[in-house]
N, C-alpha and C positions, 0 to 999 in steps of 0.2 A: 028538374032545377038546377041541378049538381053544374050544367055546362052553362046556364044564363049568362054568371059573372065572366067568365071567360072569354065567352063570346062576343059580351058589348064590350070587353076590354079588346079584343081584335078589332071590333069595327069602330071604335076610336080610334085605334093606332091607325087604320088604315086612313080615314077621312082627316086625321090631323097631319098625317106625311101627305095627302093629296092636298091639303091648303096651302102647306107652306112651298110645295113645287109650284103650284101656279102663282102661291105670291114671288117665287125666287123667279119664274120665266118672265114675270108681269116687268119685274124690277128691272131684270137685268136685260132686257130687250132692250136694243141699238136702237137708233131712228136709221132711217134708210139712209146714211149716209153713201159717199163716194168713195171714201177709204176705208172700209170696213175690212179686214183681214179676216178672210173665211176659207173655208176648203173649197175647191173648184178642181173641175176638166178644162177650162183655158188655159192658156199659158203664153203668153207672149215672150218673143224672143229678140235679142238685136241681131241683125244680120250685118249692115255694114255703117260703118260711118264716111262720109264722103264728102269733105277730106277731113283724113283723121289728126288727131291733134293731141299730141301726148300729153298738154296740159289739162286735158277734161278727161275724167271719168264716168261714163254712166251706167245705168242698169235697171232691170225692172223689179218691183217691188210687188211680192203678195199674187205670183202668178199674173194677173193682170191687172193690177190696183192702181197701181201708181209708178212714175219715174222719179229716178232719181240720178242727178246731174252735180258733180263736185268739181271745181275749180283750183288749179295752183295760184298761191298767191302772185299778184302782176297780172293775174289776166281776168278779163270782163267777158262775162258769159250773159247771153240776152234770151231766153226761151220764148218763141213767136207762140201766139195763139191760134186761133184755131182760121183768123182773116188776116192773118199775117202780121199783127198788134204786138208790140213788145209787150209781154205778159209776166215775164219774172226776170228777173235781174240778180245776178252774182258777181258786185265789183269786184273791182283788183284789190283791195284792202279785206276781202270775204266778206263785207255786210251785204248780208241779201233783201231783196225788196219786192213786193208787189204792183203792177199797173191796177190802181183802182179803176180807170177808166177800160180797162179790158175786159170783154165779154167774157171770154175765158173764165175768170175770176170767179163769178156767181154760177156759169153754166157748169164747173166743175165739183161745185159741192154739192152733187147728187149723182148717183150713176146715172141716174136716167137722162141727166141733162135739162130736166124743165126749170129749174130757177133760171129767173133774170132780174138785173140790175138797171133800174129807169136811167142811172148816170153812165153806164156802160156804154161806149163810142169809143171805138175801133180807129176812127179818123182824128180823136180829139189827141191832144199831147199828151204824154204820158203825164200822170197824178202818181208818183212813187211811194208805198208805206214800206216802211224798212218794218222787215221783219227778226233778222236776228245776225250773228257775224260770225255763222258756222263756215261760210263759204259753199254750202251747199243747199240745194232746194230738192224737195220733194213735193211732187203733186199727181193728184190724179189727172190722168189724159184718155177722155174717152177716143180718141184714135186709136189705144191700144187694147180695148177690149169690144165686148159684141155689143150693139144698139139694140138689137132685135133675135128673139127666139131661132130665125132661122138661119143667123149668120152662125155658121160653123167653120169660119176662119177667113182670116183678108191680110192682106199685105196695108203696112202704113207708114207713114213718112213724119216727124216732127223738126221741124228746120228751128236752126239755132243762129246765133251771132258769137262770135269767137273773136274777139279784140275785134268789132268791126266784120268779121268774112264769114259769111254764110257757108253752114254747115248742116248737111241733112242726115239726120238719125232713120236709117231704115229698119223695119221689121216685119214680123210676121206674128199673127194671134194664128196658134193652133188650137182646135181640139183633139185632145189625148184622151184613148180609152180608159173607162174607169177600171180601176182594180175588182177584182171580185170579192163579195163580202163574206163567203164561203168559210175562207180559214180561219175569219174573224168570230164569225158567230160561233161554229166550232171550238174556237178557241173560250169565247163566251159559257158556252154550254158545259164543256167540261171543267172550266173553273168554278161552276156554280154547282154542278154535279158534286166536285169533292168538298168545295167547302159547305156546304148542304148538310152532306154526310159526316163530315168529320164534326161541323159545328153542332149538331143536334145529341151527339154523346151525351154532350151537359143535361146537367138534370133539369138546368134553367139557362137555355140557349136566349140572347140578347144582341149578338148581331155586333157588338162591341169591335172587337177586333177588326171586322169588317168593314164598320164605319169608321173606323182610323184609318186602313189603306184605302178606302175609298176618297176620304176628303182629302187624304196626303197627296193620293196621284192627282186630284183633282187642283187643288193648291198649286202641285208644280207646273201643271200644264197655266194655270192661268198665269202664274209666275212669267214663263215663257213665251207665253203668248203677247204680254204686254212690253215683255222688253225686247219682242220680236221687231215691235209695231216702231218705226222710225218716230221719234216727237214731232215731225212736223206734220205728220197726220192726225197727231192728237191721240194720247194714250189712256184709255179707258181703266181707272183703275178697279171698280165693279166688279169684274172677274176676282180679282184678288180679296178683297173684302169680303165678299159671299162665300169663296172657298174656305176661307181664312177661319170664318165664324165656323163653318161646319167643322173645320180640323179640332177648333177650339170646344166646341159642344162635345166631339169623341172624346178629346182629352178628358173632359169634363166627367164624362160619363163614367171613366174607371175610378173616380173617388166616390161616385154614388151607388145606390145600391135599389132595388126592387122599381118602382114605377118612378121615380126622379131618373133614374138610370135608362131605363125604357123612352122616357121622354128626349133625354139628350140624345139617345141613338137616335129616334125617330129624328128629330132636328139636324144631326148632323146628315145623316141619308138622304133627307129630304133637300137640301142645301145642295148636295152634291149633285145628286140628279138634276138639279133645276139646272146646273151646270153643264154636265153631260150629252143634256138634250141639245146644247149649242155647239157642241165639238163633235157629233156623233158623227155627222157629214164627212167625217176625217175616214171613215171605215172604207165608203164608197167614192172619193175622189184622189184624182191623180195627185193634184197639189194640197198641199198638208200645211199649212202657215203655221208650222214650229220650227226651231231650231234642230238639225240633225235630221239624219234621213227619216225619209216617209213611214217606213217600215214599223220603226222602233214607236214615230209617235201614235201609229196606228195601233201597235201592241199595247202602250199604254193607257189608250181610251180604252180598249175592249177588256185591260186588266179593271180598269178602274168602275166599268160598267158590270162588271162581272161581280166585284166585292161589293158595290153597291144592293144588286139582286140577293147577292148572298144575307147581304147585313139585313134585307125588306123579310126575307124567308124566316129567317132566322127570330126575330125580332117577333114576326107573327105565332110561329111554333112555340114562341116562348111566354107571351102573351095568353095562349092557350094553354096552358099549363098552371094550375094549381102552384102557387108559391109553397117553399119549405118554411113560410113563417104561417101562409092560412091551413097548411096541413096540420102544424104543431096547436092551433087554435083549436082546432076541429076533434083534437085528440085530447086535449084537456077541459 
């Protein structure tokens, strides 16, 4: 009978955390859009620009997600679509626009290229819709990524008109070897063992410090991921919101005691865990969608995962131990 209450506390804790994780995954799940930055082993690289033009700068974003073209003031650039129709335009004054009649406009909204628009007509006169005045266009392009699982790399060409002159951007999609997960799994296991051994020495471990660490690292990753996404691709603030709430819960836990603290810690850990499931692929992917070296990004992900696991273990251990208040009530 003495273990019934702690056991029920552990069960409630686990069920509550599982529910919050499931909710987080459902809420944070993004639609299968073409421009979602994610870890991958595919990388597109620009090999040549023929003829070259110093007034225009080009680059690949997200490994194989999108292309970026920026033009100096005074130069007009038109990106040609899949049927050589005008698709995107940078005007001489920096204003950017998209051709509503271009079939590429609808096709590029999904990575599979299955969306179509009945108004699309590559032979029709362009109907330009204003975008912004940045002098830069960023768009998903199916030519630079794999459209089938069997495609392990190919060469591609995207055509531009720069001040009326045809310019070909030639590139190649490469499949890069995935990094070994062994070092990161070893780091996670080592940190978890150290953290649990250290934390369980407390009379009433609750995982608060681990929750703060995991949520803070998750929040930092979410901010970096959002800021690393060009505004033209559509920034999703939800990861920052969820990890921010996780960090807030962990800080609130410092002000609470007993069951209130455990609930706040559990909520923080669950929200962080939900976010980390969306970035865990960074550990086994060649390209990592974060600012800075990939090895640093993987180290942050591994440390955050370890912190959440430590927090969960300590929370369960603490829930299974009778509290000091309960001991005092029995003695009285």
